[in-house]
PATOR-12040 format. One record per residue: residue number from 1; chain; z, y, x of N, C-alpha, C, O in turn. Coordinates in Angstrom, 1 decimal. Layout:
<gunus>
GUNU num cadena   n_pz   n_py   n_px  ca_pz  ca_py  ca_px   c_pz   c_py   c_px   o_pz   o_py   o_px
GUNU NUM      A      Z      Y      X      Z      Y      X      Z      Y      X      Z      Y      X
...
</gunus>
This chain:
<gunus>
GUNU num cadena   n_pz   n_py   n_px  ca_pz  ca_py  ca_px   c_pz   c_py   c_px   o_pz   o_py   o_px
GUNU   1      A    0.0   -1.2    0.8    0.0    0.0    0.0    0.0    1.3    0.9    0.7    1.3    1.9
GUNU   2      A   -0.8    2.2    0.5   -0.9    3.5    1.3   -0.1    4.6    0.5   -0.2    4.7   -0.7
GUNU   3      A    0.6    5.3    1.2    1.3    6.4    0.6    0.8    7.7    1.2    0.5    7.9    2.4
GUNU   4      A    0.6    8.7    0.3    0.0   10.0    0.7    0.9   11.0    0.0    1.3   10.9   -1.1
GUNU   5      A    1.3   12.0    0.8    2.1   13.1    0.4    1.1   14.2   -0.1    0.3   14.7    0.7
GUNU   6      A    1.2   14.6   -1.3    0.3   15.6   -1.9    1.1   16.9   -1.9    2.3   17.0   -2.1
GUNU   7      A    0.4   18.0   -1.6    1.0   19.3   -1.7    1.3   19.6   -3.2    0.7   18.9   -4.1
GUNU   8      A    2.1   20.5   -3.5    2.5   20.8   -4.9    1.4   21.6   -5.6    1.6   21.9   -6.8
GUNU   9      A    0.3   21.8   -5.0   -0.8   22.5   -5.6   -1.8   21.5   -6.2   -2.8   22.0   -6.8
GUNU  10      A   -1.6   20.2   -6.1   -2.5   19.2   -6.7   -1.8   18.2   -7.5   -0.6   18.0   -7.4
GUNU  11      A   -2.6   17.5   -8.3   -2.1   16.4   -9.2   -2.7   15.1   -8.7   -3.8   15.1   -8.2
GUNU  12      A   -2.0   14.0   -8.9   -2.5   12.7   -8.6   -3.7   12.4   -9.5   -3.8   12.7  -10.6
GUNU  13      A   -4.8   11.9   -8.8   -6.0   11.4   -9.5   -6.8   12.6  -10.1   -7.6   12.4  -11.0
GUNU  14      A   -6.6   13.8   -9.6   -7.4   14.9  -10.1   -8.0   15.7   -9.0   -7.4   16.0   -7.9
GUNU  15      A   -9.4   16.1   -9.2  -10.1   16.7   -8.2   -9.9   18.2   -8.2  -10.3   18.9   -7.2
GUNU  16      A   -9.3   18.8   -9.3   -9.0   20.2   -9.3   -7.6   20.5   -9.1   -6.7   19.7   -9.4
GUNU  17      A   -7.4   21.7   -8.6   -6.0   22.1   -8.3   -5.2   22.4   -9.6   -5.8   22.5  -10.7
GUNU  18      A   -3.9   22.4   -9.5   -3.0   22.5  -10.6   -3.2   23.9  -11.3   -3.0   24.0  -12.5
GUNU  19      A   -3.6   24.9  -10.5   -3.8   26.2  -11.1   -5.0   26.2  -12.0   -4.9   26.9  -13.1
GUNU  20      A   -6.0   25.5  -11.7   -7.2   25.4  -12.6   -6.9   24.6  -13.8   -7.2   25.0  -14.9
GUNU  21      A   -6.2   23.5  -13.7   -5.8   22.7  -14.8   -4.8   23.5  -15.6   -4.9   23.4  -16.9
GUNU  22      A   -3.9   24.2  -15.1   -2.9   25.0  -15.8   -3.6   26.1  -16.6   -3.3   26.4  -17.7
GUNU  23      A   -4.7   26.7  -16.0   -5.4   27.7  -16.7   -6.1   27.1  -17.9   -6.2   27.8  -19.0
GUNU  24      A   -6.6   25.9  -17.8   -7.2   25.2  -19.0   -6.2   25.0  -20.1   -6.5   25.1  -21.3
GUNU  25      A   -4.9   24.6  -19.7   -3.9   24.3  -20.7   -3.4   25.6  -21.4   -3.2   25.6  -22.6
GUNU  26      A   -3.4   26.7  -20.6   -3.0   28.0  -21.2   -4.1   28.5  -22.1   -3.8   29.0  -23.2
GUNU  27      A   -5.4   28.3  -21.7   -6.5   28.7  -22.7   -6.4   27.9  -23.9   -6.7   28.4  -25.0
GUNU  28      A   -6.1   26.6  -23.8   -6.0   25.7  -25.0   -4.9   26.2  -25.9   -5.0   26.2  -27.2
GUNU  29      A   -3.8   26.7  -25.3   -2.6   27.2  -26.1   -3.0   28.4  -26.9   -2.4   28.7  -27.9
GUNU  30      A   -4.0   29.2  -26.4   -4.4   30.4  -27.1   -5.5   30.0  -28.1   -6.0   30.9  -28.8
GUNU  31      A   -5.9   28.8  -28.2   -6.8   28.4  -29.3   -8.3   28.1  -28.8   -9.1   27.7  -29.6
GUNU  32      A   -8.5   28.2  -27.5   -9.8   28.0  -27.0  -10.2   26.5  -27.0   -9.2   25.7  -26.8
GUNU  33      A  -11.4   26.1  -27.2  -11.9   24.7  -27.1  -12.3   24.3  -25.7  -12.4   25.2  -24.8
GUNU  34      A  -12.6   23.1  -25.5  -12.8   22.6  -24.1  -14.2   23.1  -23.6  -14.3   23.3  -22.4
GUNU  35      A  -15.2   23.4  -24.4  -16.4   23.9  -23.9  -16.3   25.3  -23.3  -16.7   25.6  -22.2
GUNU  36      A  -15.7   26.3  -24.1  -15.5   27.6  -23.5  -14.6   27.6  -22.3  -14.8   28.4  -21.4
GUNU  37      A  -13.6   26.8  -22.3  -12.6   26.7  -21.2  -13.4   26.2  -20.0  -13.3   26.8  -18.9
GUNU  38      A  -14.2   25.2  -20.2  -14.9   24.7  -19.0  -15.9   25.7  -18.4  -16.1   25.9  -17.2
GUNU  39      A  -16.6   26.4  -19.3  -17.5   27.5  -18.9  -16.8   28.6  -18.1  -17.2   29.0  -17.0
GUNU  40      A  -15.6   29.0  -18.7  -14.9   30.1  -18.1  -14.3   29.7  -16.7  -14.3   30.5  -15.7
GUNU  41      A  -13.9   28.4  -16.5  -13.3   27.9  -15.2  -14.4   27.4  -14.3  -14.1   27.1  -13.1
GUNU  42      A  -15.6   27.1  -14.8  -16.6   26.6  -13.9  -16.4   25.0  -13.7  -16.7   24.5  -12.7
GUNU  43      A  -15.8   24.4  -14.7  -15.5   23.0  -14.7  -16.3   22.3  -15.8  -16.4   22.9  -16.9
GUNU  44      A  -16.8   21.1  -15.6  -17.5   20.4  -16.7  -16.7   20.3  -17.9  -15.5   20.0  -17.9
GUNU  45      A  -17.3   20.5  -19.1  -16.6   20.5  -20.4  -15.9   19.1  -20.6  -14.8   19.1  -21.1
GUNU  46      A  -16.6   18.0  -20.2  -16.0   16.7  -20.3  -14.8   16.5  -19.5  -13.9   15.8  -19.9
GUNU  47      A  -14.7   17.1  -18.3  -13.5   17.1  -17.5  -12.3   17.8  -18.2  -11.2   17.3  -18.3
GUNU  48      A  -12.6   19.0  -18.7  -11.6   19.7  -19.5  -11.1   19.0  -20.7  -10.0   19.0  -21.0
GUNU  49      A  -12.1   18.4  -21.4  -11.8   17.6  -22.6  -10.8   16.5  -22.3   -9.9   16.3  -23.0
GUNU  50      A  -11.1   15.8  -21.1  -10.1   14.8  -20.7   -8.7   15.3  -20.4   -7.8   14.6  -20.8
GUNU  51      A   -8.6   16.4  -19.7   -7.3   17.0  -19.4   -6.6   17.3  -20.7   -5.4   17.0  -20.9
GUNU  52      A   -7.3   17.9  -21.7   -6.7   18.3  -22.9   -6.3   17.1  -23.7   -5.2   17.1  -24.4
GUNU  53      A   -7.1   16.1  -23.7   -6.7   14.8  -24.5   -5.5   14.2  -23.9   -4.6   13.8  -24.7
GUNU  54      A   -5.4   14.1  -22.6   -4.2   13.5  -22.0   -3.0   14.3  -22.3   -2.0   13.7  -22.7
GUNU  55      A   -3.0   15.6  -22.2   -1.9   16.4  -22.4   -1.6   16.5  -23.9   -0.4   16.5  -24.2
GUNU  56      A   -2.5   16.4  -24.8   -2.2   16.4  -26.2   -1.4   15.2  -26.7   -0.6   15.3  -27.6
GUNU  57      A   -1.6   14.1  -26.0   -0.9   12.9  -26.3    0.5   12.9  -25.8    1.3   12.0  -26.2
GUNU  58      A    0.9   13.9  -25.0    2.2   13.9  -24.4    2.9   15.2  -24.4    3.7   15.6  -23.6
GUNU  59      A    2.4   16.1  -25.4    3.0   17.5  -25.4    4.5   17.4  -25.6    5.2   18.1  -24.9
GUNU  60      A    5.0   16.7  -26.6    6.4   16.8  -26.9    7.2   16.1  -25.7    8.3   16.7  -25.3
GUNU  61      A    6.8   15.0  -25.2    7.5   14.4  -24.1    7.5   15.3  -22.9    8.6   15.4  -22.2
GUNU  62      A    6.5   15.9  -22.6    6.4   16.9  -21.4    7.3   18.0  -21.7    8.0   18.5  -20.8
GUNU  63      A    7.2   18.6  -22.9    8.1   19.7  -23.2    9.6   19.4  -23.0   10.3   20.1  -22.4
GUNU  64      A    9.9   18.2  -23.5   11.4   17.8  -23.4   11.7   17.6  -21.9   12.8   18.0  -21.5
GUNU  65      A   10.8   17.1  -21.2   11.1   16.9  -19.7   11.3   18.3  -19.0   12.2   18.4  -18.2
GUNU  66      A   10.4   19.2  -19.3   10.5   20.5  -18.7   11.8   21.2  -19.1   12.5   21.9  -18.3
GUNU  67      A   12.2   21.0  -20.4   13.5   21.6  -20.8   14.7   21.0  -20.1   15.6   21.7  -19.8
GUNU  68      A   14.6   19.7  -19.8   15.6   19.0  -19.0   15.7   19.6  -17.6   16.7   19.7  -17.1
GUNU  69      A   14.6   19.9  -17.0   14.5   20.5  -15.7   15.1   21.9  -15.8   16.0   22.2  -14.9
GUNU  70      A   14.8   22.6  -16.8   15.3   24.0  -17.0   16.9   23.9  -17.1   17.6   24.7  -16.5
GUNU  71      A   17.4   23.0  -17.8   18.8   22.8  -18.0   19.5   22.4  -16.7   20.6   22.9  -16.4
GUNU  72      A   18.9   21.5  -16.0   19.5   21.0  -14.8   19.4   22.1  -13.6   20.4   22.2  -12.8
GUNU  73      A   18.4   22.8  -13.6   18.2   23.8  -12.4   18.8   25.2  -12.8   19.2   25.9  -11.9
GUNU  74      A   18.8   25.5  -14.1   19.2   26.9  -14.4   20.7   27.0  -14.8   21.3   26.0  -15.2
GUNU  75      A   21.2   28.2  -14.7   22.5   28.5  -15.2   22.4   29.2  -16.5   21.8   30.3  -16.5
GUNU  76      A   22.9   28.6  -17.5   22.9   29.2  -18.9   21.4   29.6  -19.3   21.1   30.6  -19.8
GUNU  77      A   20.5   28.6  -19.0   19.1   28.8  -19.3   18.9   28.6  -20.8   19.3   27.5  -21.3
GUNU  78      A   18.5   29.6  -21.6   18.3   29.5  -23.0   17.1   28.6  -23.3   16.1   28.6  -22.6
GUNU  79      A   17.2   27.8  -24.4   16.1   27.0  -24.9   15.1   27.9  -25.6   15.5   28.7  -26.5
GUNU  80      A   13.9   27.9  -25.2   12.9   28.8  -25.9   12.8   28.5  -27.3   12.9   27.4  -27.8
GUNU  81      A   12.5   29.6  -28.1   12.3   29.4  -29.5   11.0   28.7  -29.8   10.1   28.8  -29.0
GUNU  82      A   10.9   28.0  -30.9    9.7   27.3  -31.3    8.7   28.4  -31.7    9.0   29.4  -32.3
GUNU  83      A    7.5   28.2  -31.2    6.4   29.2  -31.4    5.4   28.8  -32.4    4.4   29.5  -32.6
GUNU  84      A    5.6   27.7  -33.1    4.7   27.3  -34.2    3.5   26.5  -33.7    2.7   26.1  -34.5
GUNU  85      A    3.4   26.2  -32.4    2.3   25.4  -31.9    2.8   24.5  -30.8    3.5   25.0  -29.9
GUNU  86      A    2.5   23.3  -30.8    3.0   22.4  -29.7    2.5   22.8  -28.4    3.3   22.7  -27.4
GUNU  87      A    1.3   23.4  -28.3    0.8   23.9  -27.0    1.6   25.1  -26.5    1.9   25.1  -25.4
GUNU  88      A    1.9   26.0  -27.4    2.6   27.2  -27.0    4.0   26.8  -26.7    4.6   27.3  -25.8
GUNU  89      A    4.6   25.9  -27.4    5.9   25.4  -27.2    6.0   24.7  -25.8    7.1   24.9  -25.1
GUNU  90      A    5.0   24.0  -25.4    4.9   23.4  -24.0    5.0   24.5  -23.0    5.7   24.5  -22.0
GUNU  91      A    4.1   25.6  -23.2    4.1   26.7  -22.2    5.4   27.4  -22.2    5.8   27.9  -21.1
GUNU  92      A    6.1   27.5  -23.3    7.4   28.2  -23.3    8.4   27.4  -22.5    9.2   27.9  -21.8
GUNU  93      A    8.4   26.0  -22.6    9.2   25.2  -21.8    8.9   25.3  -20.4    9.9   25.3  -19.5
GUNU  94      A    7.7   25.3  -20.0    7.2   25.5  -18.7    7.7   26.8  -18.1    8.1   26.9  -17.0
GUNU  95      A    7.7   27.9  -18.9    8.2   29.2  -18.5    9.7   29.1  -18.2   10.2   29.7  -17.3
GUNU  96      A   10.4   28.4  -19.1   11.8   28.2  -18.9   12.2   27.4  -17.6   13.1   27.8  -16.8
GUNU  97      A   11.4   26.4  -17.4   11.6   25.6  -16.2   11.3   26.4  -15.0   12.0   26.3  -14.0
GUNU  98      A   10.2   27.2  -15.0    9.8   28.0  -13.9   10.9   29.1  -13.6   11.3   29.3  -12.4
GUNU  99      A   11.4   29.7  -14.6   12.5   30.7  -14.4   13.7   30.0  -13.9   14.4   30.6  -13.0
GUNU 100      A   14.1   28.9  -14.3   15.3   28.2  -13.8   15.1   27.8  -12.3   16.0   28.0  -11.5
GUNU 101      A   14.0   27.2  -12.0   13.7   26.8  -10.6   13.6   28.0   -9.7   14.3   28.0   -8.6
GUNU 102      A   12.9   29.0  -10.0   12.8   30.2   -9.1   14.2   31.0   -9.1   14.5   31.5   -8.1
GUNU 103      A   14.9   30.9  -10.2   16.2   31.6  -10.2   17.2   30.8   -9.3   18.1   31.5   -8.7
GUNU 104      A   17.1   29.6   -9.2   18.0   28.8   -8.3   17.5   28.7   -6.9   18.4   28.9   -6.0
GUNU 105      A   16.2   28.5   -6.7   15.8   28.3   -5.3   15.0   29.5   -4.7   14.6   29.4   -3.6
GUNU 106      A   14.7   30.5   -5.5   14.0   31.7   -5.1   12.5   31.7   -5.5   11.9   30.6   -5.7
GUNU 107      A   12.0   32.9   -5.6   10.6   33.0   -6.2    9.5   32.7   -5.1    8.3   32.6   -5.5
GUNU 108      A    9.8   32.5   -3.9    8.8   32.2   -2.8    9.2   30.9   -2.1   10.3   30.7   -1.7
GUNU 109      A    8.1   30.0   -2.1    8.3   28.8   -1.4    7.5   28.7   -0.1    7.1   29.7    0.4
GUNU 110      A    7.3   27.6    0.4    6.6   27.4    1.6    5.1   27.8    1.5    4.5   28.3    2.5
GUNU 111      A    4.5   27.6    0.3    3.1   28.0    0.1    3.0   29.4   -0.5    1.9   29.8   -0.9
GUNU 112      A    4.0   30.2   -0.5    4.0   31.5   -1.2    4.7   31.6   -2.5    5.6   30.7   -2.7
GUNU 113      A    4.4   32.5   -3.3    5.1   32.6   -4.6    5.0   31.3   -5.4    3.9   30.7   -5.5
GUNU 114      A    6.1   31.0   -6.0    6.2   29.7   -6.8    5.5   30.0   -8.2    6.0   31.0   -8.8
GUNU 115      A    4.6   29.2   -8.5    3.9   29.4   -9.8    4.3   28.3  -10.8    4.9   27.3  -10.5
GUNU 116      A    4.0   28.6  -12.1    4.3   27.6  -13.2    3.5   26.3  -12.9    4.1   25.3  -13.2
GUNU 117      A    2.3   26.4  -12.4    1.6   25.2  -12.2    2.3   24.4  -11.1    2.3   23.1  -11.2
GUNU 118      A    2.8   25.0  -10.0    3.5   24.3   -9.0    4.7   23.6   -9.5    5.1   22.5   -9.2
GUNU 119      A    5.4   24.4  -10.4    6.6   23.8  -11.0    6.3   22.6  -11.9    7.0   21.5  -11.8
GUNU 120      A    5.2   22.7  -12.6    4.8   21.5  -13.4    4.4   20.4  -12.5    4.7   19.2  -12.9
GUNU 121      A    3.7   20.6  -11.5    3.3   19.6  -10.6    4.5   18.9   -9.9    4.6   17.7   -9.8
GUNU 122      A    5.5   19.7   -9.5    6.7   19.2   -8.8    7.6   18.5   -9.8    8.1   17.4   -9.4
GUNU 123      A    7.7   19.0  -11.0    8.6   18.3  -12.0    8.0   17.0  -12.5    8.7   16.1  -13.0
GUNU 124      A    6.7   16.8  -12.3    6.1   15.5  -12.7    5.8   14.7  -11.5    5.1   13.7  -11.6
GUNU 125      A    6.2   15.1  -10.3    5.9   14.4   -9.1    4.4   14.2   -8.9    3.9   13.2   -8.4
GUNU 126      A    3.6   15.2   -9.4    2.2   15.2   -9.3    1.5   14.4  -10.3    0.3   14.2  -10.3
GUNU 127      A    2.3   13.8  -11.3    1.8   12.9  -12.3    1.5   13.6  -13.6    1.4   12.8  -14.6
GUNU 128      A    1.5   14.8  -13.7    1.4   15.5  -15.0    0.4   14.9  -16.0    0.6   14.7  -17.2
GUNU 129      A   -0.8   14.5  -15.4   -1.9   13.9  -16.2   -2.1   12.5  -15.9   -3.1   11.9  -16.4
GUNU 130      A   -1.3   11.8  -15.1   -1.5   10.5  -14.7   -1.0    9.5  -15.8   -0.1    9.8  -16.6
GUNU 131      A   -1.6    8.3  -15.9   -1.1    7.3  -16.8    0.4    7.0  -16.6    0.9    6.9  -15.5
GUNU 132      A    1.0    6.8  -17.7    2.4    6.4  -17.7    3.5    7.4  -17.4    4.6    7.1  -17.3
GUNU 133      A    3.0    8.7  -17.4    4.0    9.8  -17.2    4.0   10.6  -18.5    2.9   10.8  -19.0
GUNU 134      A    5.1   11.1  -18.9    6.5   10.8  -18.5    6.9    9.5  -19.1    6.6    9.1  -20.2
GUNU 135      A    7.7    8.8  -18.3    8.3    7.6  -18.8    9.3    7.9  -19.8   10.0    8.9  -19.7
GUNU 136      A    9.5    7.0  -20.8   10.5    7.3  -21.8   11.1    6.0  -22.2   10.7    4.9  -21.8
GUNU 137      A   12.1    6.1  -23.0   12.8    4.9  -23.5   14.2    4.8  -22.9   14.6    5.6  -22.0
GUNU 138      A   15.0    3.8  -23.3   16.3    3.7  -22.8   16.4    3.4  -21.3   15.6    2.6  -20.8
GUNU 139      A   17.3    3.9  -20.7   17.6    3.6  -19.3   16.7    4.4  -18.3   16.8    4.1  -17.1
GUNU 140      A   15.9    5.3  -18.8   15.0    6.1  -17.9   15.8    7.2  -17.4   16.3    8.0  -18.2
GUNU 141      A   15.9    7.3  -16.1   16.7    8.4  -15.5   15.9    9.7  -15.3   14.7    9.7  -15.7
GUNU 142      A   16.5   10.7  -14.8   15.8   12.0  -14.7   15.0   12.1  -13.4   14.4   13.1  -13.2
GUNU 143      A   15.0   11.0  -12.5   14.3   11.1  -11.3   12.8   10.7  -11.6   12.5    9.5  -11.8
GUNU 144      A   11.9   11.7  -11.5   10.5   11.4  -11.8    9.7   11.0  -10.6    8.5   10.7  -10.7
GUNU 145      A   10.4   10.9   -9.4    9.7   10.6   -8.2    9.6    9.1   -8.0    8.9    8.5   -7.2
GUNU 146      A   10.4    8.3   -8.9   10.4    6.9   -8.8    9.1    6.3   -9.2    8.5    6.8  -10.2
GUNU 147      A    8.5    5.3   -8.6    7.3    4.7   -9.0    7.4    4.0  -10.3    6.5    3.4  -10.8
</gunus>
């Protein structure tokens, strides 16, 4: 078995950086479809559609995971209000996790300013869009770096 350490700017099994994928998720939360998103980002529409389908299947689980990160990293981190859309609720949870992480560890990391995309990548151990993440069920701990 080969092990590769990925920088926090990429996700496992994805050719595009986390900031590009994050921009697609943000655009989806504002109501854009996969074709306009792909055109805007210079990414094939089928690729964007794949990202959105994977994330759509795990919106709530990912939101809950990010809220757990916010609670563990932050001090008195408030739970974001429901915004009426699972996509916007996910982004609110990511914002809370980012605020908690940067509040605890500082807004600048080894690669420069810490972004929400980097927080999402780090919190998922690079598996944000990988099969089998987030794991759920009884006995699953908070360590997402376990295989």
